N, C-alpha and C positions, 0 to 999 in steps of 0.2 A: 424376541429380540426387538428393541425398538429402533427406529431410523437412526437416532443418536449413537446408540450401542453398536449398531453395524457401522458406522462411520468410523468411531473411535476403535473398533477392532481393526478394521481395514488400515487405518494409519499406523497401528502397532505393527501389523504385518509388514508393511510398506518399508518401516524403518529397520525392522529385523532383517528384511531383505537387502536393503541398503548396507547395512553392517556387513553381511555376508559378502556381498559384491566387493566392498572394499578390501575384505581378507583375500578374497578369490576373484579378481576382476575376469577370468576366463568364462565365468558363469553368462556374462552377457556379451560374448564375442559374436555369436550368431543372431543376435537380436537387432534388427534393423531400426534406424531412427524412426521415430513416430509410431513404434509398435505399441499396440495396447496389450498389457499383461493382466492376467487374472490368476488370482491364487486359488488353488483347490486344497481343501481340508478334508482329512478323512472323516471328521465328525460333523462335517457340514455339506448338505447336498448341492449340487450346482442347480441354481435357480435360474430358468430361463426367463429373460426380460426382453421387453422390446427396447433395444438399443439401436442407435444409428450406426454404431461401429461395434463389430465382434472382436473380441480378443485375438490377437495374432500369436500369443505364446501363452502358455499355461505353466504354472509351476505348482507342484505338489509340496504342501507344507508338512514337514516331519521336523526332525531336529535340525535339518538344513533344507534349504530349498533345492528341489530337483526339477529340471525341466521335463514336461510332459508332452509327448507327441499324441494328439487325438487322431482317430481314424477320420473323423469328419473335418479336421482342421488341414487345410492345404497351406504348406509352406512354399514360398518363393524361393 
């Protein structure tokens, strides 16, 4: 996948997530302001990159977005 394709794909996921949040606002009740969200897809591996900030919350992409708690992710 090219960089542009990855960016476009992430934009599509973001808008799909926002549509679901509009339908069900409780999805974001426990997400603090300024949190970093990352989407996890079954057919795409999580790629470790050097980021200055790591995601606070992960959402598994299925037909609907589902919050995922990772063992290495410490929640406040």
